[in-house]
PDB file of N, CA, C and O in Angstrom:
ATOM      1  N   UNK A   1      91.956 109.037 129.819  1.00  0.00           N
ATOM      2  CA  UNK A   1      91.671 110.085 128.896  1.00  0.00           C
ATOM      3  C   UNK A   1      92.493 111.167 128.670  1.00  0.00           C
ATOM      4  O   UNK A   1      92.409 111.815 127.627  1.00  0.00           O
ATOM      5  N   UNK A   2      93.421 111.472 129.701  1.00  0.00           N
ATOM      6  CA  UNK A   2      94.550 112.515 129.515  1.00  0.00           C
ATOM      7  C   UNK A   2      95.405 112.044 128.442  1.00  0.00           C
ATOM      8  O   UNK A   2      95.801 112.852 127.602  1.00  0.00           O
ATOM      9  N   UNK A   3      95.791 110.599 128.370  1.00  0.00           N
ATOM     10  CA  UNK A   3      96.686 110.319 127.267  1.00  0.00           C
ATOM     11  C   UNK A   3      96.048 110.412 125.964  1.00  0.00           C
ATOM     12  O   UNK A   3      96.777 110.685 125.011  1.00  0.00           O
ATOM     13  N   UNK A   4      94.845 110.236 125.772  1.00  0.00           N
ATOM     14  CA  UNK A   4      94.051 110.379 124.445  1.00  0.00           C
ATOM     15  C   UNK A   4      94.000 111.998 124.162  1.00  0.00           C
ATOM     16  O   UNK A   4      94.140 112.323 122.983  1.00  0.00           O
ATOM     17  N   UNK A   5      93.836 112.922 125.014  1.00  0.00           N
ATOM     18  CA  UNK A   5      93.726 114.178 124.678  1.00  0.00           C
ATOM     19  C   UNK A   5      95.332 114.682 124.318  1.00  0.00           C
ATOM     20  O   UNK A   5      95.593 115.399 123.352  1.00  0.00           O
ATOM     21  N   UNK A   6      96.268 114.204 125.209  1.00  0.00           N
ATOM     22  CA  UNK A   6      97.604 114.655 124.917  1.00  0.00           C
ATOM     23  C   UNK A   6      98.005 114.147 123.447  1.00  0.00           C
ATOM     24  O   UNK A   6      98.603 114.898 122.676  1.00  0.00           O
ATOM     25  N   UNK A   7      97.641 112.813 123.091  1.00  0.00           N
ATOM     26  CA  UNK A   7      98.092 112.347 121.830  1.00  0.00           C
ATOM     27  C   UNK A   7      97.274 113.032 120.691  1.00  0.00           C
ATOM     28  O   UNK A   7      97.841 113.305 119.632  1.00  0.00           O
ATOM     29  N   UNK A   8      96.008 113.305 120.876  1.00  0.00           N
ATOM     30  CA  UNK A   8      95.398 114.305 119.826  1.00  0.00           C
ATOM     31  C   UNK A   8      96.030 115.576 119.648  1.00  0.00           C
ATOM     32  O   UNK A   8      96.142 116.055 118.520  1.00  0.00           O
ATOM     33  N   UNK A   9      96.516 116.251 120.823  1.00  0.00           N
ATOM     34  CA  UNK A   9      97.022 117.527 120.714  1.00  0.00           C
ATOM     35  C   UNK A   9      98.555 117.469 120.074  1.00  0.00           C
ATOM     36  O   UNK A   9      99.075 118.442 119.529  1.00  0.00           O
ATOM     37  N   UNK A  10      99.133 116.302 120.212  1.00  0.00           N
ATOM     38  CA  UNK A  10     100.469 116.248 119.636  1.00  0.00           C
ATOM     39  C   UNK A  10     100.458 116.052 118.244  1.00  0.00           C
ATOM     40  O   UNK A  10     101.203 116.732 117.538  1.00  0.00           O
ATOM     41  N   UNK A  11      99.627 115.119 117.711  1.00  0.00           N
ATOM     42  CA  UNK A  11      99.222 114.750 116.377  1.00  0.00           C
ATOM     43  C   UNK A  11      98.725 115.988 115.736  1.00  0.00           C
ATOM     44  O   UNK A  11      99.153 116.251 114.612  1.00  0.00           O
ATOM     45  N   UNK A  12      97.868 116.791 116.311  1.00  0.00           N
ATOM     46  CA  UNK A  12      97.244 118.024 115.662  1.00  0.00           C
ATOM     47  C   UNK A  12      98.439 119.019 115.603  1.00  0.00           C
ATOM     48  O   UNK A  12      98.475 119.865 114.709  1.00  0.00           O
ATOM     49  N   UNK A  13      99.342 118.937 116.470  1.00  0.00           N
ATOM     50  CA  UNK A  13     100.549 119.917 116.239  1.00  0.00           C
ATOM     51  C   UNK A  13     101.382 119.689 115.076  1.00  0.00           C
ATOM     52  O   UNK A  13     101.989 120.588 114.494  1.00  0.00           O
ATOM     53  N   UNK A  14     101.397 118.447 114.746  1.00  0.00           N
ATOM     54  CA  UNK A  14     102.267 118.012 113.544  1.00  0.00           C
ATOM     55  C   UNK A  14     101.383 118.374 112.155  1.00  0.00           C
ATOM     56  O   UNK A  14     101.940 118.802 111.144  1.00  0.00           O
ATOM     57  N   UNK A  15     100.144 118.177 112.229  1.00  0.00           N
ATOM     58  CA  UNK A  15      99.283 118.534 111.020  1.00  0.00           C
ATOM     59  C   UNK A  15      98.249 119.344 111.502  1.00  0.00           C
ATOM     60  O   UNK A  15      97.169 118.828 111.789  1.00  0.00           O
ATOM     61  N   UNK A  16      98.458 120.672 111.641  1.00  0.00           N
ATOM     62  CA  UNK A  16      97.340 121.559 112.139  1.00  0.00           C
ATOM     63  C   UNK A  16      96.109 121.610 111.490  1.00  0.00           C
ATOM     64  O   UNK A  16      95.113 121.961 112.123  1.00  0.00           O
ATOM     65  N   UNK A  17      96.039 121.294 110.262  1.00  0.00           N
ATOM     66  CA  UNK A  17      94.772 121.085 109.494  1.00  0.00           C
ATOM     67  C   UNK A  17      93.959 119.808 109.452  1.00  0.00           C
ATOM     68  O   UNK A  17      92.924 119.646 108.807  1.00  0.00           O
ATOM     69  N   UNK A  18      94.560 118.937 110.217  1.00  0.00           N
ATOM     70  CA  UNK A  18      94.044 117.440 110.307  1.00  0.00           C
ATOM     71  C   UNK A  18      92.681 117.510 110.754  1.00  0.00           C
ATOM     72  O   UNK A  18      92.406 118.296 111.661  1.00  0.00           O
ATOM     73  N   UNK A  19      91.788 116.786 110.233  1.00  0.00           N
ATOM     74  CA  UNK A  19      90.467 116.590 110.598  1.00  0.00           C
ATOM     75  C   UNK A  19      90.273 115.579 111.593  1.00  0.00           C
ATOM     76  O   UNK A  19      90.959 114.558 111.549  1.00  0.00           O
ATOM     77  N   UNK A  20      89.350 115.765 112.551  1.00  0.00           N
ATOM     78  CA  UNK A  20      89.053 114.847 113.520  1.00  0.00           C
ATOM     79  C   UNK A  20      89.102 113.441 113.110  1.00  0.00           C
ATOM     80  O   UNK A  20      89.829 112.632 113.686  1.00  0.00           O
ATOM     81  N   UNK A  21      88.380 113.150 112.172  1.00  0.00           N
ATOM     82  CA  UNK A  21      88.206 111.791 111.439  1.00  0.00           C
ATOM     83  C   UNK A  21      89.601 111.244 111.047  1.00  0.00           C
ATOM     84  O   UNK A  21      89.789 110.027 111.067  1.00  0.00           O
ATOM     85  N   UNK A  22      90.530 112.054 110.713  1.00  0.00           N
ATOM     86  CA  UNK A  22      91.937 111.527 110.289  1.00  0.00           C
ATOM     87  C   UNK A  22      92.675 111.062 111.439  1.00  0.00           C
ATOM     88  O   UNK A  22      93.684 110.370 111.297  1.00  0.00           O
ATOM     89  N   UNK A  23      92.162 111.453 112.748  1.00  0.00           N
ATOM     90  CA  UNK A  23      92.881 111.094 113.982  1.00  0.00           C
ATOM     91  C   UNK A  23      92.105 110.104 114.772  1.00  0.00           C
ATOM     92  O   UNK A  23      92.268 110.027 115.990  1.00  0.00           O
ATOM     93  N   UNK A  24      91.290 109.363 114.148  1.00  0.00           N
ATOM     94  CA  UNK A  24      90.458 108.575 114.843  1.00  0.00           C
ATOM     95  C   UNK A  24      91.106 107.259 115.477  1.00  0.00           C
ATOM     96  O   UNK A  24      90.718 106.608 116.447  1.00  0.00           O
ATOM     97  N   UNK A  25      92.111 107.076 114.718  1.00  0.00           N
ATOM     98  CA  UNK A  25      93.005 105.909 115.387  1.00  0.00           C
ATOM     99  C   UNK A  25      93.581 106.174 116.726  1.00  0.00           C
ATOM    100  O   UNK A  25      94.026 105.223 117.368  1.00  0.00           O
ATOM    101  N   UNK A  26      93.612 107.289 117.174  1.00  0.00           N
ATOM    102  CA  UNK A  26      94.190 107.681 118.466  1.00  0.00           C
ATOM    103  C   UNK A  26      93.199 107.271 119.488  1.00  0.00           C
ATOM    104  O   UNK A  26      93.565 106.828 120.576  1.00  0.00           O
ATOM    105  N   UNK A  27      91.966 107.404 119.168  1.00  0.00           N
ATOM    106  CA  UNK A  27      90.945 106.936 120.126  1.00  0.00           C
ATOM    107  C   UNK A  27      90.975 105.582 120.458  1.00  0.00           C
ATOM    108  O   UNK A  27      90.619 105.212 121.577  1.00  0.00           O
ATOM    109  N   UNK A  28      91.419 104.691 119.479  1.00  0.00           N
ATOM    110  CA  UNK A  28      91.645 103.368 119.699  1.00  0.00           C
ATOM    111  C   UNK A  28      93.074 102.861 120.451  1.00  0.00           C
ATOM    112  O   UNK A  28      93.195 101.868 121.168  1.00  0.00           O
ATOM    113  N   UNK A  29      94.047 103.768 120.103  1.00  0.00           N
ATOM    114  CA  UNK A  29      95.430 103.416 120.490  1.00  0.00           C
ATOM    115  C   UNK A  29      95.576 103.689 122.083  1.00  0.00           C
ATOM    116  O   UNK A  29      96.124 102.879 122.831  1.00  0.00           O
ATOM    117  N   UNK A  30      95.029 104.914 122.514  1.00  0.00           N
ATOM    118  CA  UNK A  30      95.062 105.273 123.925  1.00  0.00           C
ATOM    119  C   UNK A  30      94.638 104.272 124.972  1.00  0.00           C
ATOM    120  O   UNK A  30      95.337 103.970 125.939  1.00  0.00           O
ATOM    121  N   UNK A  31      93.425 103.771 124.705  1.00  0.00           N
ATOM    122  CA  UNK A  31      92.860 102.731 125.799  1.00  0.00           C
ATOM    123  C   UNK A  31      93.425 101.423 125.646  1.00  0.00           C
ATOM    124  O   UNK A  31      93.467 100.614 126.572  1.00  0.00           O
ATOM    125  N   UNK A  32      93.928 101.166 124.317  1.00  0.00           N
ATOM    126  CA  UNK A  32      94.380  99.773 124.066  1.00  0.00           C
ATOM    127  C   UNK A  32      95.889  99.622 124.864  1.00  0.00           C
ATOM    128  O   UNK A  32      96.197  98.571 125.426  1.00  0.00           O
ATOM    129  N   UNK A  33      96.642 100.627 124.839  1.00  0.00           N
ATOM    130  CA  UNK A  33      98.064 100.610 125.561  1.00  0.00           C
ATOM    131  C   UNK A  33      98.415 101.800 125.927  1.00  0.00           C
ATOM    132  O   UNK A  33      99.196 102.444 125.226  1.00  0.00           O
ATOM    133  N   UNK A  34      97.886 102.320 127.126  1.00  0.00           N
ATOM    134  CA  UNK A  34      98.049 103.723 127.550  1.00  0.00           C
ATOM    135  C   UNK A  34      99.464 104.134 127.600  1.00  0.00           C
ATOM    136  O   UNK A  34      99.787 105.281 127.291  1.00  0.00           O
ATOM    137  N   UNK A  35     100.514 103.050 128.062  1.00  0.00           N
ATOM    138  CA  UNK A  35     101.810 103.436 128.200  1.00  0.00           C
ATOM    139  C   UNK A  35     102.509 103.730 126.929  1.00  0.00           C
ATOM    140  O   UNK A  35     103.394 104.581 126.845  1.00  0.00           O
ATOM    141  N   UNK A  36     102.084 102.995 125.926  1.00  0.00           N
ATOM    142  CA  UNK A  36     102.648 103.036 124.508  1.00  0.00           C
ATOM    143  C   UNK A  36     102.238 104.533 123.977  1.00  0.00           C
ATOM    144  O   UNK A  36     103.028 105.274 123.393  1.00  0.00           O
ATOM    145  N   UNK A  37     100.850 104.862 124.280  1.00  0.00           N
ATOM    146  CA  UNK A  37     100.408 106.126 123.765  1.00  0.00           C
ATOM    147  C   UNK A  37     101.031 107.167 124.516  1.00  0.00           C
ATOM    148  O   UNK A  37     101.315 108.195 123.902  1.00  0.00           O
ATOM    149  N   UNK A  38     101.292 107.089 125.721  1.00  0.00           N
ATOM    150  CA  UNK A  38     102.211 108.129 126.514  1.00  0.00           C
ATOM    151  C   UNK A  38     103.564 108.385 125.984  1.00  0.00           C
ATOM    152  O   UNK A  38     104.095 109.471 125.753  1.00  0.00           O
ATOM    153  N   UNK A  39     104.067 107.088 125.818  1.00  0.00           N
ATOM    154  CA  UNK A  39     105.373 107.188 125.129  1.00  0.00           C
ATOM    155  C   UNK A  39     105.408 107.877 123.839  1.00  0.00           C
ATOM    156  O   UNK A  39     106.312 108.673 123.587  1.00  0.00           O
ATOM    157  N   UNK A  40     104.411 107.597 122.955  1.00  0.00           N
ATOM    158  CA  UNK A  40     104.351 108.243 121.647  1.00  0.00           C
ATOM    159  C   UNK A  40     104.215 109.564 121.812  1.00  0.00           C
ATOM    160  O   UNK A  40     104.954 110.294 121.152  1.00  0.00           O
ATOM    161  N   UNK A  41     103.252 110.143 122.718  1.00  0.00           N
ATOM    162  CA  UNK A  41     103.199 111.507 122.803  1.00  0.00           C
ATOM    163  C   UNK A  41     104.487 112.284 123.314  1.00  0.00           C
ATOM    164  O   UNK A  41     104.798 113.439 123.023  1.00  0.00           O
ATOM    165  N   UNK A  42     105.158 111.413 124.125  1.00  0.00           N
ATOM    166  CA  UNK A  42     106.562 112.091 124.613  1.00  0.00           C
ATOM    167  C   UNK A  42     107.439 112.176 123.388  1.00  0.00           C
ATOM    168  O   UNK A  42     108.168 113.160 123.265  1.00  0.00           O
ATOM    169  N   UNK A  43     107.430 111.272 122.517  1.00  0.00           N
ATOM    170  CA  UNK A  43     108.387 111.234 121.430  1.00  0.00           C
ATOM    171  C   UNK A  43     107.928 112.366 120.316  1.00  0.00           C
ATOM    172  O   UNK A  43     108.718 113.083 119.702  1.00  0.00           O
ATOM    173  N   UNK A  44     106.396 112.382 120.169  1.00  0.00           N
ATOM    174  CA  UNK A  44     106.055 113.360 119.101  1.00  0.00           C
ATOM    175  C   UNK A  44     106.331 114.990 119.626  1.00  0.00           C
ATOM    176  O   UNK A  44     106.777 115.890 118.914  1.00  0.00           O
ATOM    177  N   UNK A  45     105.953 115.098 121.013  1.00  0.00           N
ATOM    178  CA  UNK A  45     106.350 116.351 121.522  1.00  0.00           C
ATOM    179  C   UNK A  45     107.774 116.718 121.435  1.00  0.00           C
ATOM    180  O   UNK A  45     108.012 117.863 121.049  1.00  0.00           O
ATOM    181  N   UNK A  46     108.788 115.926 121.735  1.00  0.00           N
ATOM    182  CA  UNK A  46     110.084 116.212 121.558  1.00  0.00           C
ATOM    183  C   UNK A  46     110.659 116.316 120.179  1.00  0.00           C
ATOM    184  O   UNK A  46     111.639 117.013 119.917  1.00  0.00           O
ATOM    185  N   UNK A  47     109.993 115.580 119.299  1.00  0.00           N
ATOM    186  CA  UNK A  47     110.290 115.663 117.911  1.00  0.00           C
ATOM    187  C   UNK A  47     109.849 117.020 117.284  1.00  0.00           C
ATOM    188  O   UNK A  47     110.498 117.640 116.442  1.00  0.00           O
ATOM    189  N   UNK A  48     108.708 117.372 117.793  1.00  0.00           N
ATOM    190  CA  UNK A  48     108.129 118.737 117.193  1.00  0.00           C
ATOM    191  C   UNK A  48     108.607 119.844 117.828  1.00  0.00           C
ATOM    192  O   UNK A  48     108.246 120.952 117.430  1.00  0.00           O
ATOM    193  N   UNK A  49     109.473 119.718 118.889  1.00  0.00           N
ATOM    194  CA  UNK A  49     110.111 120.973 119.646  1.00  0.00           C
ATOM    195  C   UNK A  49     111.393 121.314 119.120  1.00  0.00           C
ATOM    196  O   UNK A  49     112.352 120.570 119.327  1.00  0.00           O
ATOM    197  N   UNK A  50     111.511 122.423 118.423  1.00  0.00           N
ATOM    198  CA  UNK A  50     112.744 122.760 117.780  1.00  0.00           C
ATOM    199  C   UNK A  50     113.918 122.909 118.862  1.00  0.00           C
ATOM    200  O   UNK A  50     115.052 122.612 118.485  1.00  0.00           O
ATOM    201  N   UNK A  51     113.749 123.303 120.043  1.00  0.00           N
ATOM    202  CA  UNK A  51     114.741 123.434 121.155  1.00  0.00           C
ATOM    203  C   UNK A  51     115.187 122.071 121.538  1.00  0.00           C
ATOM    204  O   UNK A  51     116.256 122.080 122.148  1.00  0.00           O
ATOM    205  N   UNK A  52     114.719 121.037 121.368  1.00  0.00           N
ATOM    206  CA  UNK A  52     115.130 119.812 121.723  1.00  0.00           C
ATOM    207  C   UNK A  52     116.004 119.045 120.599  1.00  0.00           C
ATOM    208  O   UNK A  52     116.642 118.022 120.844  1.00  0.00           O
ATOM    209  N   UNK A  53     115.957 119.604 119.474  1.00  0.00           N
ATOM    210  CA  UNK A  53     116.694 118.935 118.298  1.00  0.00           C
ATOM    211  C   UNK A  53     118.205 119.277 118.365  1.00  0.00           C
ATOM    212  O   UNK A  53     118.975 118.838 117.511  1.00  0.00           O
TER     213      UNK A  53
END
């Protein structure tokens, strides 16, 4: 569940006006492959952080 929440937060940070329905795929991705979802969260977080660029 933490990975799912982190993934939603990272995606919402990229598109602040995103509707929950637009992010429904995250609810399928996180439990299907938690490690891949966690890796995606790490990537999205670092990609959206201007300090890490």
